[in-house]
N, C-alpha and C positions, 0 to 999 in steps of 0.2 A: 377651571375646575370641572365644569360640566362636561367640557370636551374630554378630559381625562377619564371621567367616569364612563362616558360613552365608549371610549376606546377599550377600557377595561372590561366593560360588559360584553362587547363584541368579541373580545379575545376569549372570555370564558365560554361564550356560546359556541365559538368555533371548536374549542377543545372538547366540549360535551358532544358535539356533532360527530367529531372524529372517533371518540370513544364508543359512541353508539354504533357507528359503522363497523368498527373492528369487532365489537362483541357479536354482531349479527352475521358477519360474513367472513371474518378472519380465518377460522378453523372449521367452519361448518358449511359444507356445500349445500345448496338448495336442492329441492327435489328434482329439478331438471338439470342439475350439474353433477359432474364427478371429477375427482382429482386424479392426476396422473401418478401421484405417489402419496403415501400416508402423511408425509411432512414436506410439502412442496417448498422449495427454496424461494427466496424473494424474487428471483429472476425467472422462475418457472411459470409458464402460462397454464392456467387452469382452463381446460376446454370442455365444453358440454359434449356428451355422447348421446347420439340418437338412440331411442329405444327400438330394438329389432322387433319387427312384426313377425309372428310365426306364420310360416307358409302353409296354406291349406293343402291337405293331402288329397290326392285323387284315388278313388277306389275303383279298380277294374273287377268286374264279375266274369269269371272264367268258368264256363259250364261244359262238363265233359261226360261222356259215357264210356270212356276207355279205362276199364278197371286196372289193367296191368301197369299203368304208368302213374297212378295217383300219387304214390309215395315219391317217385322220382320228380314229378312235377312240383311237389311241395319243396323239395330241395332246390330246384331251379328257381322257383318263385322267391325263396329266401335269399338266394344269391342275387337275383334281380333287384329285390327291394333294398338290399345292402348297397348296391351301386346306384339306386334311384330312390332315395329316401322320401321323395315327394309322391311316390306312387305305391299304393297297396294293391295286391292281387288276391282276390278271394276265390279259391277253387271250390266248385261244387260238383260232386259226382252223383249221378243217378243211374241206377241199374237199367231202367227203362227210359233212357234219355230221349229217344226219338218221340215218345209220347209225352213225356214231361215238358219238353220244349214247346209243344202245342199250347199247353196251359200257360206257360210263361209268355208266349207271344200274345195270347188272348187277354191275359190279366195285366199286361204292362210291365211285368217283372222280367225285363229283357236283359240277357247277358250282353257284355261287351264283346266277348270272344267265345266261340263255341267250336266243339269238334263235331257237332250235329249238323249235317248238311243234307238238304233235300231239294229236288228239282222244283217243286211247286213253291217253295220258299224263295227260290231264285226268281221264279216267275212273278211272285208278289213283291219283289224288291226288298226282301228282308236282309240281304247281305250287301256289304260295301264292295265296290269294284276295286280289285287289287291289281288290275291289268298293268298299271304303269309303275309298279313297285320295282326297285332296282334288283331285288334278289332273284328275279326270274332268269337273269343271265347266267346264274349258277345252277339252275335246275336242269336235270336230265330232260331232253326234248320229249321223250315218250311220256314222262310223268306230267310235264306241262300240258301236253295234249289231253291227257286224261283229266286234268283239272280245268280244262277249257269247256265252258258251257256250250252245248251243241247249238242252242237257239241264237245266242248273241255273239259267240266267238270271244267272249270275255272270260276273265278268271276271277271268280268270287271266293275261291278257296286256294290254299297252298298246302301241299303235303311235304312232310319232312323225310319220309322214308318210302321204300319200295317193300311191298309185302307179297308173300305167296301163300297159297293154301292148297292142301292136298291130303294125302293119307300118311299119317305117322305110324310106323310099325316097328316091332321089336326085331332087330336084325339077327340076334342069336337064335330066336325061335324060328325064324325063316330059314336060317342056315341049317339048324338042327333037323328041321322037317323037310328040307329040300324044296322050299317054296320060292317062287319068283314073283316079282312085282306084277300085279294084275292090270291088264289094259282093257280086257273085256269083262262084262258082268259075269259070264260063266266062270272065268278064271278067278274073279274076286270071290264069288260064292264058294267055289271049290276050295280056295285057301282057307276060308273061315270054317268050312266043314271039317277039313283036315285038322285044324287046330282044336276044334271041339272034340274030335274023335281021339286024337293023340294026347291031348292035354285037357282032360275033363275038368280040371280045377281052374282053368284059365278062361276068362271071357274072351271070345274071339274078337268082337267089335264092341267098344264101350260107347254108349250114347248118354250125353248129359242133358236129358230131356227136361229137367226142372228149369234150367236156364234156357228160355225159349229162343234166345238169339242163336244158340248153337244149332237148333233145328232149322231156324230161318236160313242159316248158312248152307245147310244141306239142300234146301230149295234153290238158293241163289247160285250155288256152284254146280250141283248135279242136274237138277231139273232145268233151270234156266240155261245151263251149259249147252243144252241141245240147240237152243236158239242162237246162242252166242257164237258157237262154232260154225253154224250154218251161214250166218250173215257177216261175221267179222266184227271187230270191236266197234267201229264208228257206226255202221249200219244197224247193228244190234242195239246200241245205245239210243239211236234215233227211234227205233221201233218201240223200245220201252218207254221213252219219254213221251212219244206221241200216242201211246197205247194203240199201236197198229195191230189190230186183231188178226189181220190177214197173215202177219208174220209171227206173232206170239202164239196163237192157236193154243191157249191154255187148256181149253176143254176138249181138244181133239183126241179121239181114240188113238192110243199108241203114241201120243205126243209126250213132251217132256214131263208135264205134271202128272198125267195119268200113269205113265211108266214108272216114274219115281215113286208114286204112292204104292203101286203094286210091288215094286222091288223091296221097299221098306217093310211091307207086310210079310213078304217072303222070309226076310231075315228074322222077323219076330216069330213067325210060326215055326221056323226051323230051329229056334233057340240059339241063334247065332249072335244075338245082342244080349246085353245084360237084362235080367228080369226086372230090375228097378229102373228101367230106362226113363220112366215118367217122373221119377222122384230124385234121380241122381243129379248131382250138381257138377258144374265145371270143375270145382276143386276135387270132387270125387273122381272125375275123369282123369285128371292129372295124377292124382295119388295112385289110382289103380294101375296106370301105365308105368310109373317109375318103380313101383313095388313088384312088378311082374305079374299082376293079377289080370291084366288085359293085354292082348297082343297088338291091337291097332285101334286107331280112332281118327276121325276127321277133324282137322283144325288148321289154323294158320300159323305162320312163323312167330306171331306174337306170343304163342304159348311156350316157345323154346326157353326163354329166360326163366320162367317159372319151373319148368322141368329140371333145369340145371341147378336151380336153387334147392329143389326138393332132393335131388340126387346129383351132386357135382360130378360123379363118375359115369353118368349115363350117356354122355355125349357120343361116345364111340358105338353105342348100341342103338342109336336112333336111326331108323331108315325113313326116307321120304320119297313118295311117288305120286303120280297124278291120280285124280279121281277116275275110276274105271268108267268106260262108256256104258251108260244105262240103257240106251236104245241100240239094238243090234244094227250094225252098219255104220255107226258113228264112231268118233275117236275119243280117247280119254282127254280130259281137260285139266289144266293147272291154272289156278288163279295167279295172275301177275299184274299187280295194280298198285295204285297209290295207297299209302298208309299214313295214319296220324295227320289228318287234315285239319286245318284251322281256318275259320272264317270270322270276320268282324261284322257285327250286325250294323245295318244301316241306321238304326235308331240309337246307336251308342252315343252317349254324351261326351265320350272321351276318345274319339277315333285316333287322335295323334298319339296319345299314351298307349292305346291298344296296338298301334303299329310299332311303337317303340318296344313293346313286350315281344311282339313277333320277331322283330329284328334281333332281339336278344336271343330268343330261342333258335334262330337261324344262324347264329355265330358258329363257325366250324368246331370249336372246342365243345360247345354245348350239344351240337348235333352228333359229334363223335361219342360223347358220353351217353346220349339217348340211344343211339344205334347199338352200342355195345351192351347197354342195359336190356334193351328190348330184343336183342339178337335179330335185328332186321337191317338190311343194307340201306345206306343213306340215299336220298334222292338228289343230293347236292353234289356236284362234280368236284368241289374243292374239299371234300371230307373223305378221309381214309380211316375206316374203322374195321377192327377185327370183330365182326359181328356174330360169329358163331361157327360151330362145327359142321354145318350142313351146306357150306358153300358149293362143294362139288356135286352133292346130290341134288341141290336146288337147280344147278345148271343143267344136270341131266334130265330132271323132271320137265324143265322148260323145253327141252329138245324132243322129249318123247310124248308130250301132251300138247294139245292146242291151247294157246295162251288166251285166257279170258279175263274180263274186267268185272268189277262189282256191278250190281244191278242198280239202275236209277229207278227208285221206287217213289210212289206218292207218299207224302207225310202221313196220310190217313191209313197207310198199310205198310208199316215198317217191317224190318226183319223180325222183330219180336212178334208182330201180329201174324206174320206168315208162320213163325215157329209155333204159335199157339194153335194154329190149324193142324200142324203136324202132330202136336200133342193130342188133339181130338181124334186124328186118324189112328194113332197108336192106342187110344183109349176105346176105340170101337164105335165112334159116333157115326162114321160113314159106312154104308153097307158095301161099298166097292171103291176101287181106286178111281173109277170114272165119276162117281158121285163126289168124291173128294176134289177132282179136277174141276167139275162144274161149280162147286162151292168156292173154290179158289178163284176162278175167273170172276164170279159174281162179286166177291169181296174186293178184288183188284179193280174192277170196273166201277164199283161204288165209290171207292177212294178217289179214283181219277175224276169221276163225275162231280164229287164234292169239291175237288180242287179247281175244276174249270168253271164252277158256277160264278 
């Protein structure tokens, strides 16, 4: 009897245990489980699924001073981020980028990638060595040479394009007035005077003086062009980097800076430049040219895309020629150099991701898009781009003028800083061009002195 009760009790206990188990697990997955179907069959295995951990995104800071390409870069960044969802790229544009980056380096707000490059930052180890990157085999040898640091023989920057700078002029006006491209200063000034006399409603030469970098380019191409053609690309670069006063001779009477200052004041006094040269902007300069209000201006190929946007039909009316020789007995010059350079900072916390972004920018399709947008020839041999209507004229300018490179300047004396001194010259701060030349040398020496402390 007792044995029967025990067996009965154990049977009831077993049934209750099974019921409890079914009610807790039969149709309700636990928090750590999921089912493969809403109503699993008796033979279907219910497997736990691991919770996916969200991948942390890397943010790259891209700092640029290249206004013409801001919108296009945003498009390319969006394309890059779509293909690389683990990386964000934040583009920051600053008008005075050469000076702003000094603050960034000093404050620790250091970008990962930048278009701002300066020799003293190379000397301070601010940039990552890119010498061993695979893309160099695709770069034009001349552009690789220009991107090679004179002191170390290494490459700390890479350029996507080749650019040129010279005089843009209205071809119809020149043909109508029987003018030819000027190679000497006398020819250049004579052309401007003829335009003023024959077309009094047209500004002969338009200067965008409010944007100081445009005036800095006049120094860099015309004034420094005297030194650059005298010594050639490599020796001149070495002289600028080492501040070799015996070759630069910035304060020499009749030298490049002194002569440039005098020539510019000649144009102002003769009314051959716009009256608002100190307040006119880069946008004003472009607008005046495409609307026929000015006959010529100094600029680089980077302006071509904007001109064609403002007036799609102006391409056949744009002429391009070298800068006239400002010192008697010298030759005209044409800038032919690297354009759109990129450097990765040595303090970047994400160098691998930064390299990945550069590799993306350097893909042939992206370089083609960039070149055709900027109207500038690509620096990569495997890229074929229809970059603009001035191909033939650009080639002719290279043949008729001495080819020069950009100036290697100290970070404490950027193109904007040089341009501000030209603003002061036009505003009457200096009593003579020789005083301007002396002040220019003092500012340059002070900047290099601060760099080498």
